[in-house]
SEGU-469046 format. One record per residue (C-alpha): residue number from 1; x, y, z. Coordinates in nm, 2 decimals. Layout:
! residues N
+-----+--------+--------+--------+
: num :      x :      y :      z :
+-----+--------+--------+--------+
: NUM :      X :      Y :      Z :
...
+-----+--------+--------+--------+
! end
This chain:
! residues 105
+-----+--------+--------+--------+
: num :      x :      y :      z :
+-----+--------+--------+--------+
:   1 :  -0.88 :  -1.70 :  -1.29 :
:   2 :  -0.60 :  -1.44 :  -1.26 :
:   3 :  -0.46 :  -1.38 :  -0.92 :
:   4 :  -0.26 :  -1.06 :  -0.87 :
:   5 :   0.01 :  -1.01 :  -0.61 :
:   6 :  -0.04 :  -0.77 :  -0.32 :
:   7 :   0.20 :  -0.52 :  -0.47 :
:   8 :  -0.01 :  -0.48 :  -0.78 :
:   9 :  -0.32 :  -0.42 :  -0.56 :
:  10 :  -0.17 :  -0.14 :  -0.36 :
:  11 :   0.00 :   0.04 :  -0.65 :
:  12 :   0.34 :   0.00 :  -0.49 :
:  13 :   0.59 :   0.01 :  -0.77 :
:  14 :   0.96 :   0.06 :  -0.79 :
:  15 :   1.06 :  -0.18 :  -0.52 :
:  16 :   1.16 :  -0.47 :  -0.74 :
:  17 :   1.50 :  -0.32 :  -0.81 :
:  18 :   1.60 :  -0.11 :  -0.51 :
:  19 :   1.97 :  -0.10 :  -0.60 :
:  20 :   2.05 :   0.15 :  -0.88 :
:  21 :   2.23 :   0.02 :  -1.19 :
:  22 :   2.61 :   0.06 :  -1.21 :
:  23 :   2.59 :   0.36 :  -1.44 :
:  24 :   2.29 :   0.52 :  -1.27 :
:  25 :   2.34 :   0.87 :  -1.13 :
:  26 :   2.21 :   0.92 :  -0.77 :
:  27 :   2.13 :   1.27 :  -0.64 :
:  28 :   2.16 :   1.20 :  -0.27 :
:  29 :   1.93 :   1.12 :   0.01 :
:  30 :   1.66 :   1.38 :  -0.09 :
:  31 :   1.56 :   1.17 :  -0.40 :
:  32 :   1.54 :   0.86 :  -0.18 :
:  33 :   1.32 :   1.04 :   0.07 :
:  34 :   1.10 :   1.18 :  -0.20 :
:  35 :   1.08 :   0.84 :  -0.36 :
:  36 :   0.98 :   0.67 :  -0.04 :
:  37 :   0.73 :   0.95 :   0.04 :
:  38 :   0.57 :   0.92 :  -0.30 :
:  39 :   0.55 :   0.54 :  -0.28 :
:  40 :   0.41 :   0.55 :   0.07 :
:  41 :   0.17 :   0.83 :  -0.02 :
:  42 :   0.05 :   0.63 :  -0.33 :
:  43 :   0.00 :   0.32 :  -0.12 :
:  44 :  -0.21 :   0.52 :   0.14 :
:  45 :  -0.43 :   0.67 :  -0.14 :
:  46 :  -0.48 :   0.32 :  -0.29 :
:  47 :  -0.58 :   0.18 :   0.04 :
:  48 :  -0.82 :   0.47 :   0.09 :
:  49 :  -0.97 :   0.41 :  -0.25 :
:  50 :  -1.02 :   0.04 :  -0.17 :
:  51 :  -1.19 :   0.14 :   0.16 :
:  52 :  -1.42 :   0.38 :  -0.03 :
:  53 :  -1.51 :   0.11 :  -0.28 :
:  54 :  -1.59 :  -0.12 :   0.01 :
:  55 :  -1.82 :   0.14 :   0.17 :
:  56 :  -1.99 :   0.20 :  -0.16 :
:  57 :  -2.04 :  -0.18 :  -0.21 :
:  58 :  -2.19 :  -0.21 :   0.15 :
:  59 :  -2.42 :   0.09 :   0.08 :
:  60 :  -2.54 :  -0.07 :  -0.24 :
:  61 :  -2.61 :  -0.40 :  -0.07 :
:  62 :  -2.79 :  -0.23 :   0.21 :
:  63 :  -3.02 :  -0.03 :  -0.03 :
:  64 :  -3.09 :  -0.33 :  -0.24 :
:  65 :  -2.91 :  -0.20 :  -0.56 :
:  66 :  -2.67 :  -0.50 :  -0.55 :
:  67 :  -2.77 :  -0.86 :  -0.49 :
:  68 :  -2.41 :  -1.00 :  -0.49 :
:  69 :  -2.31 :  -1.06 :  -0.13 :
:  70 :  -1.99 :  -1.22 :  -0.25 :
:  71 :  -1.88 :  -0.91 :  -0.43 :
:  72 :  -1.93 :  -0.70 :  -0.12 :
:  73 :  -1.73 :  -0.95 :   0.09 :
:  74 :  -1.45 :  -0.95 :  -0.17 :
:  75 :  -1.44 :  -0.57 :  -0.16 :
:  76 :  -1.43 :  -0.57 :   0.22 :
:  77 :  -1.15 :  -0.83 :   0.23 :
:  78 :  -0.95 :  -0.64 :  -0.02 :
:  79 :  -0.97 :  -0.32 :   0.18 :
:  80 :  -0.90 :  -0.51 :   0.50 :
:  81 :  -0.59 :  -0.70 :   0.37 :
:  82 :  -0.45 :  -0.39 :   0.21 :
:  83 :  -0.50 :  -0.19 :   0.53 :
:  84 :  -0.33 :  -0.46 :   0.73 :
:  85 :  -0.04 :  -0.47 :   0.48 :
:  86 :   0.00 :  -0.09 :   0.50 :
:  87 :   0.00 :  -0.10 :   0.88 :
:  88 :   0.27 :  -0.37 :   0.88 :
:  89 :   0.48 :  -0.16 :   0.64 :
:  90 :   0.44 :   0.14 :   0.86 :
:  91 :   0.53 :  -0.07 :   1.17 :
:  92 :   0.85 :  -0.20 :   1.00 :
:  93 :   0.95 :   0.15 :   0.89 :
:  94 :   0.90 :   0.28 :   1.24 :
:  95 :   1.10 :  -0.01 :   1.39 :
:  96 :   1.39 :   0.06 :   1.14 :
:  97 :   1.38 :   0.43 :   1.23 :
:  98 :   1.39 :   0.36 :   1.61 :
:  99 :   1.67 :   0.11 :   1.55 :
: 100 :   1.87 :   0.38 :   1.36 :
: 101 :   1.80 :   0.63 :   1.63 :
: 102 :   1.94 :   0.39 :   1.90 :
: 103 :   2.27 :   0.35 :   1.72 :
: 104 :   2.56 :   0.51 :   1.88 :
: 105 :   2.79 :   0.73 :   1.67 :
+-----+--------+--------+--------+
! end
């Protein structure tokens, strides 16, 4: 049985090496903002896809198309855990933003 990490389920990539290499050229904060926006947007769409899959699985179970209750429960738990993870990431990002805004210059 293969167990994948949370990062692979949400489609969040690019976080394993957040510090650019010594010779890497950085273009400023706009690329960082675009990268974060893209990563967060991809994570949101992946969570949305998991929730849609869960809804489809529930519908199939309710109509009798699917007999596997365990598959429906797995789909529901996947969507629940991914949503909780995304919520925590959002909360941490907001906390960091508020902390930066409280800093005195």
